[in-house]
Structure formats: structure tokens, C-alpha cells
N, C-alpha and C positions, 0 to 999 in steps of 0.2 A: 457426610460433612468431612472436609479435610482437616486433619489434625496436624498442627504446626508445633514443632518442638522449640524449646528455648534456644537450642543450638542452631536451629535453622534461622530463627529471628536474628540471632547474633551474626550468623554468616551473611545473611542478606544485608544487614547494616554495614558489615565490614566491606563487602563487595561494592556497596553503594557509597562508601566513604561517608557514612552517617554515624555520628557519635550518639549512642543512646545510653542512658543511665540504667542501672540495674532495676530501679523501681518502675521503669517504663516498659520493660520486656513483657510483662503479663498483659498490659493493655494493648501493646502492639500485636501480641500473639492473637488475642481475641479479634482485633481489627482485621488482621490478615486472614483469619479463618472465615470471618464474615464476608470478605471480598471474594475469597475462593468459593464459598457456598453460593454467593450471588452469581458468579460467573458460571458455575456448574448449572444453576437453574436456568440461566439465559440460554446456555448451550442446549439444555434439555428441551426447552420450548422451541428453540430455533430448529432443532432436528425434526420436529413434527410439522413444520411448515412445508408445503408442497408448491411453493411459488416457482413458476418457470423463470429461468434466467433470461433477461432481456438485454444483456450486455452484448454490444457489437451487432445488434440486429437492426437493419434498416427497414422500418415499417412502411416506408413510402413507396419503395420500388425495389425490384429485383436488381442485384448487382450483376451487371453483364459487361464483360470485356468487349470493347468495340475497336475495330481498326480505325486508325486516324491517319490523315495525310500529314505526316510529321514535317515535311518540307514546308507546307503552307503555314503550319504553326510556327516553325522556326523563322520564316520570313518576316513574321510580325514582331519578333524579338528585337528589343533595342540594340542588343549586342549578342553575337553568337560566335562560337568557335567550332568549326566542323558541325557535328550534329548535337551540340550542347549549348545551353543558355550560359551566358557569362553573367555572373552576379557579383556584387561587392563581397570582398573577403570579410568574414566576421571573426576569424581566428588569426591572432597576431603571431608572427614568427619571433622566436626568442633566440 
């Protein structure tokens, strides 16, 4: 369990621009210790989980780069300039 000192509570309050009275320090110290103990327990439990990461995985098909006829695609564009699509500007000049 993490031990929080009175000085640390006062420093956190000062950095956070929170005014606390002297009689509140002990209660806040206990609350911060409880929060840190809970976070440590969650981290301990989460470390035991062996779930594979599914972030950025396409489960429906393999990602394969394919050659495309860019000229045929560009011919369908409402407006183009050389080998690029022309789109409305979304950034204003200042």
C-alpha cells in the first residue's frame, strides 16, 4: 500500500490550485492512499490477463496491396489536376 505524506497532499493541492484546510489533510491522505491501492490492485489483475491484442487487425480478409489503373480512377473524378483529385479547401488562409 502506498503511503502518502502530509507534504505530498499539500503539494498536490498546490499544484492543482485547490485550497484545502488543515483539518481536511488527513481525510484526503486516506482517500489518496485508497485510490492508489485500488489502482495497484487493478494493475496487478490486468498483468495476469493474457488476452491477445485485436487492435488494427482485419478479421475479414488479408490486406493485400493491388495495382490499380489510376488513370481510369482519375477520369471519374469531378475535378482533377495532373494526377491528383481536387477537393474543396478546408483550411483557411490567414
